[in-house]
Structures are given as structure tokens and as C-alpha cells.
C-alpha positions in Angstrom: -68.3 -120.7 160.0 -68.7 -123.5 157.5 -66.4 -123.6 154.5 -68.0 -123.9 151.1 -66.4 -125.3 148.0 -66.4 -121.8 146.4 -64.8 -120.1 149.4 -62.2 -122.9 149.9 -61.3 -123.0 146.2 -61.4 -119.4 145.0 -61.0 -117.3 148.2 -58.7 -118.9 150.7 -57.9 -116.7 153.7 -54.3 -116.3 152.5 -53.8 -116.5 148.7 -51.4 -119.1 147.4 -48.2 -117.6 145.9 -48.4 -117.7 142.1 -45.7 -120.4 141.7 -46.6 -122.8 138.9 -45.3 -125.8 141.0 -47.4 -124.8 144.0 -50.5 -124.2 141.8 -50.1 -127.6 140.1 -49.5 -129.3 143.4 -52.5 -127.7 145.1 -55.0 -128.2 142.3 -54.0 -131.8 141.4 -54.7 -133.0 145.0 -57.6 -130.6 145.3 -59.3 -132.0 142.2 -58.5 -135.6 143.3 -60.0 -135.1 146.7 -63.0 -133.5 145.1 -63.4 -136.4 142.7 -63.0 -139.1 145.5 -65.4 -137.4 147.9 -68.0 -136.4 145.4 -71.4 -137.9 146.4 -70.0 -139.5 149.5 -71.9 -138.7 152.7 -70.5 -138.9 156.2 -73.1 -140.7 158.3 -74.0 -139.7 161.8 -77.3 -138.5 163.1 -77.3 -136.6 159.8 -75.7 -137.4 156.5 -73.3 -134.7 155.5 -71.3 -134.2 152.3 -67.6 -133.5 152.1 -66.2 -130.2 151.0 -62.6 -129.8 149.8 -60.6 -126.7 151.0 -57.1 -125.2 150.8 -55.2 -122.8 152.9 -52.0 -121.3 151.6 -49.9 -120.5 154.7 -47.2 -122.8 155.9 -47.8 -122.3 159.6 -47.9 -125.4 161.7 -51.5 -126.6 162.1 -52.7 -126.4 165.7 -56.2 -126.3 167.2 -55.7 -122.5 167.7 -54.6 -121.9 164.1 -57.5 -124.0 162.8 -60.0 -122.0 164.9 -58.6 -118.8 163.5 -58.8 -120.1 159.9 -62.4 -121.0 160.3 -63.3 -117.9 162.2 -64.4 -119.7 165.4 -63.9 -118.5 169.0 -60.6 -119.6 170.4 -62.4 -121.3 173.4 -64.4 -123.6 171.1 -63.9 -127.3 171.9 -61.5 -129.0 169.5 -60.9 -132.8 169.7 -58.1 -134.4 167.6 -58.8 -137.9 166.2 -56.4 -140.3 164.3 -57.2 -140.5 160.6 -57.5 -144.3 160.6 -59.7 -144.3 163.7 -62.0 -141.6 162.2 -62.5 -143.6 159.0 -62.4 -147.1 160.6 -66.1 -147.9 160.1 -66.4 -146.3 156.7 -63.6 -148.4 155.2 -64.5 -151.7 156.8 -66.3 -154.1 154.5 -68.8 -156.4 156.2 -69.9 -159.9 154.8 -73.5 -158.8 154.6 -72.7 -155.7 152.4 -74.5 -155.5 149.1 -72.6 -154.3 146.0 -73.4 -150.6 146.6 -72.1 -150.8 150.2 -68.9 -152.5 149.1 -68.4 -149.8 146.5 -68.8 -147.1 149.0 -66.4 -148.7 151.4 -63.9 -149.0 148.5 -64.3 -145.3 147.7 -63.6 -144.5 151.3 -60.5 -146.7 151.2 -59.3 -144.9 148.1 -59.9 -141.5 149.7 -57.9 -142.4 152.8 -55.1 -143.9 150.7 -54.9 -140.7 148.6 -54.8 -138.5 151.7 -52.0 -140.6 153.1 -50.0 -140.7 149.9 -50.4 -137.0 149.0 -50.3 -135.2 152.4 -48.1 -135.1 155.5 -49.0 -134.1 159.0 -52.6 -135.3 158.6 -54.8 -134.5 161.5 -58.6 -134.8 162.0 -60.1 -132.0 164.0 -63.6 -132.2 165.5 -64.7 -128.7 166.3 -67.7 -128.0 168.6 -70.1 -130.3 170.5 -73.3 -131.9 169.3 -73.2 -130.3 165.8 -69.5 -130.9 165.1 -67.5 -129.6 162.2 -64.9 -132.0 161.1 -61.7 -130.9 159.3 -59.3 -133.5 157.9 -56.2 -131.5 157.2 -52.8 -132.4 155.7 -49.8 -130.5 154.4 -48.5 -130.5 150.8 -44.8 -130.5 150.1 -45.2 -126.8 149.2 -46.2 -126.1 152.8 -49.9 -125.3 151.9 -52.7 -127.1 153.7 -55.5 -129.1 151.9 -58.3 -131.1 153.3 -61.9 -132.1 153.6 -64.6 -130.8 155.9 -67.9 -132.4 156.9 -70.3 -132.3 159.7 -71.2 -134.8 162.4 -74.2 -134.6 164.7 -74.0 -136.4 168.0 -76.8 -136.0 170.6 
């Protein structure tokens, strides 16, 4: 099941408690990630946009918990990748880049830096094979989970 911005924002699987601190915490990073990832496409054999999501439980994030949250079979292949390794090519700036390509690399660097500064326990999960759903997930101080999802196609 693919998360949509509407589902991730207004109907998380477990509603966030109505604490003002939690709500402020969640929505400030949610808005920031949305702003930074807006109009960025993750390039593979297809170009896929990013979608921001939030989950409100404080359970430890494991492949099994992730699969349950996204309503996928528990025997689905899940590969974990380091955040820096996942974004390595996107944040690198080559000598031959034109102005637009340098700007995109800078936007990716800002996105990665925001993830690192705002979230703990960041993990990148690649779910499935060939058509892979990617979930970049980190925990807020409140215990809630926030992240980005996108799609990678590898044939």
C-alpha cells in the first residue's frame, strides 16, 4: 500500500495525542520536509516524487513494524540502507553540473541535513523487489515517527 500525502497527514494509523507540544513538533518538521521535498524527484528507472508521512506510536521501528504500518505482508523483502549511502549520488555535486543540477543537489543536501538535525533513529527501508517502496523514517523527541516515502524501480 502506498502512502498518500492526505493519508499520511490527516489519517495516520494511530492518531497523535492532542498535546500541543507534540502537534507543534510534528507539524513543524512535517511542513519543513514537505517544503524541502516539494518538486524533487527520486531518479531510478522511473522518476518518483516524495511524500511526507507521520505515525504517532512510539514503538521501535523494525522491518516488521514498518510492514504492519504500510499494510504489507510480513514476508515482504525489506532491505535497510544507511541514510548517507542512500542519498550519496543525489547530494554530490559534479564539476559538469549546470546551475539547475547544482540547485537540486543543494536541495537534497538541505533535506538530508534537516532529517539529521530533526530526527533520531533514522533508517531507510527499501520494501519489495523491482518496484521498491522506500521509507526514510526517523523519530521525533515526542516518540512519533515522521519521514518521506518514494519509489524506486530496478529491473
